[in-house]
N, C-alpha and C positions, 0 to 999 in steps of 0.2 A: 567477524564474528565476536572479537572480546566486547564489542559494545552490545550483543545480544545479550551475553553474558551478565552485563551489567543491567542493561534496560530491560531486560526480558523478566526479572521477577515477579512482575505483578502485571505482566503484560495480557494475559487472556481474560484479566476483570475490566480492563477497557477497551481492549482491541475487540470487541463481539462483533461478529461477522453481519454487515447489514442484508438483509433479504434482499433488497432492490439490488444490490452489487451482485449476488448471488444467481438472481433471476436473470440478470443482464448475461452474466457469465454464460451460464447455460444456455441462453439465447444465440449469443454470439457464436459460441462452441459447435452447437447443431449436432449433438451427438445423439444415437441411440440409447436408453438405459444399459445399463451393465457393460458398456464402455468403460477403457480405463486412461484416465488422467492422470499424468505427472503435475506436481503442486510444485514447482521451484520456489525456495526462500519459504518454504510454508508457515516458519512460527510456531507458535504452540498450535497450528492444525484448526485452526474455525473456521477458514474457509474450505479446506478439506473434508472436513467433518460436514459442512454443510452440504458440499457437493454429493457427499454418500449420502447422505439423507434422504436424496433426490435422485437414487438409485446408481450413482455410479460405483468405480472401484478407484484407489485412490494411491497413488505413492508418492508421498509428501516427503520432500527430499529438505532437509534443513541441517548446516553445521552445527548450532547452538546446541547443547544438550541441556542447557539450561531451559531453554525454549520446549525441546520435545517433553522433558518431564512435568510441562503442565497439560499436554495434550490427554486428553480424555480416550480411554481405552474404546477402539472402535473397531468392529470387527472389518469393515471394507475399505479401512484405511491403512497402509502398511508403511512403516515409518523406516527412511533410509538417511543416516548422515552423509554429508557431504556437498560439496561447492557446486554451484552452477557451472564453474568451466571445466568440472570433470565430474558429471553425473552418473551416479551408481548404477546406473541401469543400462542393458543392453541395446544395440541397435533395433531401431524398429520395434519398440517393446510396446509403445503407449500408442492410443487413438488420438490423445488431445493434449496440449499443455497449457498451464496457467501459472503467471506470475503476478502475485498480487502488491503491489507496491513495493517490489524487492529490487528492482533492476537498479537501482540508483545505487546499491548496496555490491553489487558485483565489482571484482576486481579487474575484470576482464570480457567486457559486454562483447567482442568480437568471439570469442571464445565461450560465452555465455550461450551465445545467439547458435554458432556453430551446433554445440552439445544438445541443444533443443531441437533444430532439425536433424541430429543423430538418431535423435530415441524415438522420433516419430515415424506412424506407418505413414496417412494420406491424410489425417485431420488437419484441425485449423491448432495455431498458436494466438493465446488470446493473454494481453499483458494489461493491467492498471498502470498508469504510470501518470507523469504532469510534466509540465512546463509553465514556470509560474511567468514568463514571459508573455502569455497569451491571457492572464488575469490581471485584472485591475488590482492595486494595494488597498488592501480593507485596512480597519482599525486594528487588527492585530499586529500587524508589521510598524505601526507607531509603537507600541509597548515593546514589541521585542524583534527590532530590524535586523537582528541576526539572523532570524528566520529567512527573511526574504534574499539576505547575502548567501545566506548558505543553499538554498533554492538556485540561486542563479550560478552555482558553481557547476550545477548537473546540468547537461547536454540538450538543449535545443530539440523539440521534437521532430522537425525534418532531419535531424544526425541521426535521433533515435531511428526514424526509419529509413534512412540511407542505410544504416548498419545493418537492420534486420535486413532490408532487400538483399543487400551484397552477400550476406552470410546464408542466408537460407534457399535465396533466388524464388523466394514469394512474392505474391502480388499484397502491399501493406496498405490498410487503410485507418486513419485513426476517427475515433467516435466520441463527441465530447460526454462527459459526465458531470451535470450540472449538480451541484452538492443540496441535497433536501437538507432543509433546517434541524432534522430530528434524526441523523444519522447515528447507528450506533457504534459504528466503529469509528473509534475517536483519532483518526489519524491527524496529523499537522493543523490543516485546516476546518476540521472536520464540525466545532464548535462554533464555526462564525458567527452563529446568532445566540450563543451562549458564554458571553465572554465570563462567567463566575465559574464556569469548569476548569479554564487554565489558571485558578488559584490553586486545583488541587494539586497536591505533587504527584498522584499517583497518575493523573491524566497525563501531566508532562514528561513523569518517567517510561510511559508508552511511547513515547515522540521521540525518534532517535535524532532529531535537530535540537531537539533541548538537551538530550543527554549527551552532545556533542560540545555545547555550547561553555560559555564562560558563566560560571556559577554566579558571579558579581551581577554579571548583566542581567542574569534571570531574576535576580532577588530585586533588583532597581525595576524592572519592568512588573512584578509581582505588586512591589508594593505601590507602584504609581497605579496601576489597574484597581488595586483595591481601594485607594484613595477616591480614584473618579468614581468608581461605583458607588462607594457610599454616599458621596458627597452629591449623586446625580450629574454630574460633568460629563461621563459617558454618555448616558441618556440624552445629555443636551446636544452632544457633538455627533453620537454615530445611532441613535435611538431609530432614526430613518431604516437601517438594517433590518427592524421588525416588522416591516410591511414586505418584507419579501420571504417566498417559503422557498426559493432553490438560488443559488448564486454560481457564476462561472467561475472558477479560480485555479481555471489552469487541468483539470484531471481530466485524463484522456485514455480509453481503452483504445489498444494498439491491436488490432486483428489482421494475421497475417495467414492467406491462405494458398 
C-alpha cells in the first residue's frame, strides 16, 4: 500500500477510466442494472464510478487513503478500507467482482481469490491482468528496460488462471485486450503510440513500475527518449508504429464463471 500512498498523489489525473474497458467489463459481468459489484483495489474509484454511471451499485475496496481521498463523492459507490486478502464485506454479499490491473499488487493471490469467491453470490468475477510474455517487445523497453524486467516477475497467465480455478472452483477463460492507440487510462503500456507522454512526470507517477524503479535509470531513459524524439531518431527507428490503431501487449480480461 505504501507505494500507492506515494504514487497516488496525482493518480486520478492520468488514470482516467477508458470507456471501452468499462463497456467490456459490463459485457463480461453480464449483470442486470442495480446489481452490486465489488471493485477490489479500486484506487481513486474511476472504474467504480464508471460502473455506477451505468446503473450498478459498487462497493469500492482500497487500502490506500491517499487514493480514496481523490475519489469523487458518488451516491452509488460505497467505500471500504481493506485488503484483497481480507475483504471487509460479508459472505455472499455481492453479485459480481471486478479488479482492474490490481492483482499484481496482492500480497497473497490465493487468499485474494478465496476472498472473491467468499463474497460473491452466483455472479461472475472479471479481472484485468497482463502477462508480458505474450507480448512483443516494443520501443518502450529499449528506453526503460526495467519495465520489462519488472513485469517478468509477475506470474504467467496460465499460472494466474490455475490459481483462480483452484481457489474458486470456477471455469476460467482469458480474453485478449488489444490496446487502442488513444487510451485514456495511462497504465504502463497504454501510451505505446504516444512516446512524448512518458516524458511527463505525472504520467510516470501514475505507473507503479516507474514508481518502484531506480530514479537514475528512469532519468537516463527520459533523457535518451527526449533526445531521440527531438532529433527524429525515434521516428526513424519506430515510426512504423503510427500505422497501427491497436496492439497486442499481453493484457487480458480473465473471466471466472
